[in-house]
N, C-alpha and C positions, 0 to 999 in steps of 0.2 A: 882126382875125384870129379864126376860135374861139382859146378856151381849153382847153387840153387838160390834166388830168389823169395819171400814170403809176404804175399800184399795183404795186410790185415784190411780185411772190411770188417769187420763189426758181427753182429749179430751172438747167439748163446755162448760162442766158445769164446768170448772176452766179455761176457757180461757180469752185471752185479747187482744187489739187492739195494734198491732204493728206501727210501724212508718209510713209505708204506709196505713194504714187504715183497713186492712184485717184483719182478726180473726187467733190468733196463741196460740203459745203455753203460760200458765199463770205460775203464780209461787205457786200456789198448790189452793186445793179447799179451799175457804175461809168459816167457817160453822158459823150463827147469836148463838146471845146468849144458844138462849134452848137446842141445842148441843154441847156446848161447852166443856162439860167431854167426848163425842164422843170422844173414839178411834178412830186416824186416823192414818194409815202410807201410804206414796207415794209408790207407786209401778211403776209407768212409769210417765215421763214428755213428755206430748206433745199431737200433737190431732194423732186420731185413724189410720187416713187414712196412718201416719209416720210409723206403727205398722209392725216387721217382725214377722215373724211364731215366731221366738224365743222371741223374745218383749210379745206378746200373752201366750206361753208358763210359761215365767216366771211368768205374771200374776198371771195364773194358779197355779205355782208353791205357792207364796203367799198366795194364799185362801188354798192351803192345808195341808201349814205349820201351819196357822192359826187355821184350823179345830183341830190340834192334840195339841192344850191350853186348856188346862183344864178350863182356866176364860173366856173363848171364847164359847159364845153358838148360834152366829149366825154371817155371813160374808155377808156385801155389799161391794159391787164394783161401784164405780163409774168412767166411760167408757164412751170413744166418739160414737157416735150414728152409727160412719159408718161402723164400724169392728164388735161393740158389741155381733150382733148374732155370731159372728166365733170366738170369744172369750168365751161367754157362752157356745157355744155346747162344743168346746174343753173342758172347764169346767167338763161338764156333762157326755163327754164321759168316763171320770175316776174317777168321785164324788164317794167316796163311805162313806162318813161321815152321819149321819141322821142328821147333824146340817146343817140349810138351807144357800143356799146360790145363792142370788140373784144380779143382775147387775143391774143398771140402770145408767141414764145422763140425758143430756137436747140439748131442742132441740132450745134453745135461750140462749146468752150468758148475762153474771152475770150482763152486764150493763142495757141490755135491760128493758122494762117496763114490759113486760110480759114474765119475765124470769120464765123457768118452774121448773129448777132444782130444789129450794127447795120441790116443791109440789112431784116429782118422787122421791127423797131421802126418806122423809116422808110415803111413799108407801111401797117404800123398806123395809124402819126400821119395817114399821107392818109387814110386812108377813117376816121378818127374825125373829122377836119372836112372829111368830103366830106358835101355835103345831101345827094345820093341816100343816106346810109346812115342818117339818120332815120327813125325810128319803125320801123325793118326788125329789132328783134332784136338779137342777138350773132353774133358773126362774129369769123371766126379768117382772122388775113392771118401766112401765114405760105409760106416761098418761092416768089413773085410770083403767090401764088393767094389768091381770097378766098372763105372757104367759110362760108354758114351753119350756124352752130356745131349745129343739129338735122339729125342723119345725117352729122358731118365723122365721120373714123376716122383715127387715126396710122395711116401704110399702109406703112412703111418705118422699119427701126430706127436708118437712120444715112445716107440722101442729103440731102439739103438740102431737098427737095421732099418732106418729109415728111410731108403733109395734102394725104386727098381727102376726096369726098363722096360717099356711097352711091348719092345719084341722081343723082349726074352733075352737081351744082348747082356746081361751081369756076367763079370768073368771075376777070377781073383790073379793076384802075381805069379801062381802057380799054373796057371791054364791061359795065363795072356797069349794070345796069338801072333806068331810072327811075321806073318805076311798084314800089312799095310791095308789099311782098308779105303774103298773107294768111296770117295764124298761129295757133295755136291761141292759144284765150284763155289772159293766163298765170294761174297758181293764186291763189291769196289769200296764201300764205305757205309757208316753207319747212319743215317738219317732218320729219326725217329719222327712217325706221325703219332702224335699222343689222343687223335681223337677214337680209334678202336677200341671196342667195345666190347665184353664177354657175356652173352646171353647164355641161360640154361631153359632148354624143356624140358616138360615132365607132365604129367598125364594132364590132359583138359588144359593146358596152358593157354590164356590170351596170346593175344598179339600186340598188347597196349604198348610194353617193354622196347619191344623191335620197330614199331612203328614211333616211338616218340625219339629214340635212338635216331635215328635218320631223319627226324623234321631238327632233332636238335645239332647236328652239323657232323653224325659221323662219316665217316670216310669209309672206317671199314667194320665189319659186326663178325664174329667169331659166334655160332652157334653151338651148344655142347647138345649137341640132339641126342636120341634115343639109340639104344641099339650101334648097329653099322652107320648111323648117321642116317635116322628116319627122325620125322616131324607131322603133325597132323594138317592134313588139307592146307586148313587156314592160316597154318605157319607156311605149306609153301608159297601159298599167294601172296602173305606178305612179304618172303622172303623176295620170292619176282618182282613185286611192286619197289622193294628196297634194290634189287640191282638195275632195275628201269631209271631209277631215280639216280644211278650212279654211283652205288654203295656198292662196297669188293666185301662179298661172304665167305665166311670159308665154315665147312662142318666139320664139325669133332663128333666124338664119343662120349659119353659121360662113362662106359666102363673104361674100367681103368687099365685094362691088357686088349689088343688088339686095335685094327685099323678103322677108320671111316671110310666107307665105301660105294657107292648110288646101285647095294645089288637089289631095292626093294622098288615099290613103286613111288613112294613118297622120296625115298633118296634118288633116283629116277630123275623123278621131277626136280629136284634141286636143282640136279646136273644142269637139264636141259634149261634150267632158269640164271645158270651163269653159274652157279655158289662151286663154287674149287672143295674136293672132299680133301682133309689135311691129313690122309694115309694114318701113320703111325702116332701123330705129333698129338701132343692134349690140348684142351684147352687152351694154358697158359701158352705154351710154346708156337702153338697157334696164332696167337695172340701178337707176340713177338716178331716170328715173321711176317707177319701182313703187316702189323706197323714199319717196318724195314723195309718193306714193299714200295711200302706206301710213303715213304720216305724220299722215294730214289727215283719217283713216276707220280705224276699228277692223272697220265692218261687210265682209268679203272679199267679196260679191256687190257691194255698192255700187260697193270701190274698182275690180273687175273691170268696169264697166259706166265710170266713170271714164276708164278706162286704154282700153277701146275708143274710148271718145268722142273721147277725143285724139287717137289712132293714125288714127282716122276724120278728123280736123278735119287732121292733119298731111299727111295722102296727098292731101286739099285744096287745100294752100296752093300756092303756087307764084308 
């Protein structure tokens, strides 16, 4: 039998009621009898909305260290759902081990009659010990579905099937493909730049926040654009000013499914100004990618090219 390790990274799955009656951090993940022998390490205390980039990096570092242990064959991380897609993607950017790494969590607190944490944990453990998951990077197991970390997102605030995939790559244990996925080459290391911000474009949005972000020192910006990656002419001009000033910009879509691409006039103008289109990554994961690349290189042109290369490789994966 494969030897599995569970990393407890907090979240709803291990939460508890506070004195006010609201959900807050619990004392740790309590496992029922059938899992009493499962090795557990606590790597984060609290709910995931309080996580910093450093906290997420520490969770990933704990998983990387565990993968080097000879008596660990697969790793499961129990994580808060609010930022699970970001930490899982952060791990996927650097994961070189053939050992499976699977993220899961819960939408209901342990006290709830319909607590879903143990069902999700059982699915994650089953995937972590499945030979088909070896060498295929990082996964999210949730609500009966298995999703590659890159492109996954939280689609619902309360539904038990909380996660989906922007490119429609959700599977289950019965349909999990036997062939290995082609993935972009893992990054050499993680050194995150905390200056990257996300800005949302809407009907008639001004450019004040974009200009202010650049003026305040943001080295990278993720634009949550309209449709395929479209914005107003004023936003195009502001993005061009930002790029000329050395800020690296990535365009994503506010649509939950599909990829951003420079198909329309404004999108093409963004592309010509140096904006990188994030493909099937949503805004949260695009920000993680840009933070990681900016942490590795100070040259904006080199970072833009590295981002384009990663996106191109991910679009040919499958």
